[in-house]
N, C-alpha and C positions, 0 to 999 in steps of 0.2 A: 650160401643159400640156407634158408631156414627150413625146418621140417614143418610144413604147414598144409592145412586143408580146411575147408569151410563147412561146418555143420549146418544143418537145416536148409540145404539147397536141393536135396534129392526129393523126388516125388513121394517116396515111401515115408519120409519124415513129415513133410508138410501136407501130405494127402495125395492119393492117387494110386497108381499101380504098385503092387507088391514087388519085392525083389525077385529076379529070375532064379530058378531052381538050380542053375548051373554054378552057383557060388562055390568057391574053393573051400577046402577043409582046413581047419586050423592046424598049423604046424609051428609051435612056439618052442624055443630053446628052454631048457630047464636051468635056471641060474645055479642050482645046487650042483649040477653036473659040470658046469663050466668054470666054477670057482670064482665067478664074478661077485663083486661086492654089492651090498644092498644099497640102493639109492632111496632115501626117504621121500616118499610121495604121499602127500596127504590130501584128503578131500577139502574143498574150499566152499565157504558159504558167503553170505552177504557181507560179513565182516572183512572179507578180503577184496571187496570191490575196488578200493583205491589202488591196491597193489596190482590187480588185474588190469585196470585202466592204465597204470604207469607202464606195465610190461608191454601192452599192445601199442601204446602211443610211442614207445621207444623203438619200435621196429622201423627199420629203414624202408624207404619207399618201395623198393623191389620186394622186400619181405612182406610188406602189407599187401602188395599185389598178389603174391602167392597165397597169403593167408585168407584173404577175402574174395579172391577171384577178380578183383578190379582195383583200381588205384584209389584206395580208401583215404579220405581226408580225416582230419582229427574229429570232425563232427560225425562222420560215418562210424568211426571206431567207438566214440563215446555212446552213440546210439545203440550200437551192438552191446556194449557193456550194460547200458541201462535196461536193455530188454532181456538180459539173462534170466532164465527161469530156474532158480535153485530148488524149487519144489519138484519139478519134473525131471530136469537134467542133472548131470553130475559133472563137476569140474575138479580137476586134479592139478596140484602144483608142486614144483620143486623150488625150494628157497635156499639162498646162500646164507652166509653167516650174518650178513646185515639185514636179513629177513626180506631181501629183495626177491621178487618172483622172477626167476630166470628161465623157467619153462612151464608151460601149462597145456592142459588138454581139456577139450570140451566134448563130452559124450552126450549127444542129443538123442533122446528116446522118441520113437515114433508117436505121433498124435493121430495117426490113421488107425481106426478100429480094425481094418482089414490087415494091418501089418503091425500088430501090437508087440510082436517079438523081434522087432527090428530096431537098430540104433545106428547112428552115424558118428564117426570119429573125426575130430579136428585137433591140430596141435601146432604150437609155435615155440621156438627156442631162441632166446636172446643171442645176439651175435657173440658176446664174450663167453658164452657157455656151450658153443658148438664143439663137435668132435669128441664128446664124452658119452655118446650113446643115449642121451636123455630122451630123444624122440622115440627110440625103440622101447625104452623103459616105460614111458608113459603109455605107449601102445599096449604093452603087456599088462599094465595095471588096468587099463580100460577094458581089455579083453576079459580079464578075470572078473571084474565087476559086472560086466555085461552077462557073463555066464551065470553068475550068482543071482542076477535079477531076471533070469529067464529069457534072455535074448538069445536067439539062435542064428541070427544073421546080422553081421556087422558090415558096414560099407563106408567107403571114403570117396569123396569127390575132391579132385585136385586138378590143377592145370597140368597138362601133359609135360610141360617143361619142369615140373616139380619132381625131379628124379629122386631126390632124397626120400620124399614121402612114399612114392610108388615103390621104391626099393624095400622099404619097411613092410609094406603090404605084400609085395611079391614074396619076400622071405618068409612071411607067415603062412604062405600057401594060398593067398587070395587070387582070384581070377580077375584080371584087369582088362577092361574094355575101353578102347580109345575112340573118341568121337571128335576129331579135329583138335582144337586147342585144349579140350578137357578130357579127363579120364575118370573112370569109375571102377573102384575095386570092390569085389564082393567076397566076403569070407563067412563060411559056415562054422558056427561054434558048437562044441559038444555041450551037453547039459552040465550043470553044476554037480560037484561031488563033495565029499567030506573034505578032501585036501584043498579044493579051491576056496571053500568057505573059511576054513581055519587059516589058510595062508593069507587071505585078504584081511581078516581080522588082526592077525599078527602084524602084517605090514602097515596097516593103518595105525596101530598102537605105537609101533616103532617111529612112524613119521610124526605123530602127535608129540611124542616124547622129545624127539629131535627138535621140533619146532619150539617147544617150551624151553628147552635148554638154550637154544639160540636166542630166544627172546630175553631170557634172564641174563645171558652174556652181553647182549646188546644194551640192556638197561644198565648193567654194571659199568661198561666202558663209556656210555653216554654220561653217566653220573660222574665218573672219574674225570672225563674230559671237561665237564662243566666246573668241577672243583678246581682243576688246574687253571682254567681261565680266570676264575675268581682270585686264586692265589697270585696269578700273574698281574691281574689288575691292581691288587693290593700292593705288590712290590713296586709297580710303576708309580702308584700314587705316593708311596713313601719316598721314592727317589725324587719326584717332582717337589715334594714338600721340603727337602733338604736345602 
């Protein structure tokens, strides 16, 4: 099961009533106190559209169902990607050594003037990258960015059967309300402080550096592989000429 939820489905993002005041209070673990390693998570822009599309299209049918709340076809997925608003929203990604996007989060900010300090979180993790806590790390990253952008209430819409996502929300202190097949989690965020701003800038720089190093390594190995193919072709041509 993937860690998934669907942004832009709640009334407070697309317009309508504001979030209830009964939202839970943020309770996030401090990575420095747990000794956990840093997972490079970088912001994504339009230059990552192809990787975003490839990541979402590679999700298995049941994972797409959890991610979008319905059985999304390839056309539905591509339409979602084409409509991403990088000027308004924020997208975060985790990349492997091949620069494949293996986990991503979509932080959708409210377009309702009555709920300008609200945002919604959605996340998906590739099958081969599960069990590494990437869903939780992306949630922590989104929470920090939300605080620094003045968001005081974060919520998640998810199918009630999506226990992985709801577990992340519940662990953070969110109040979860179940309505049949769907659930909604509300989380109240504290205001930004010096530590949250500096930590986000540091983590983003680490992620960008990590991405560039992976890009350089990929370019080197691709070039080396091409050179080996050329050499192999030359050898085979010489052998045929004998």
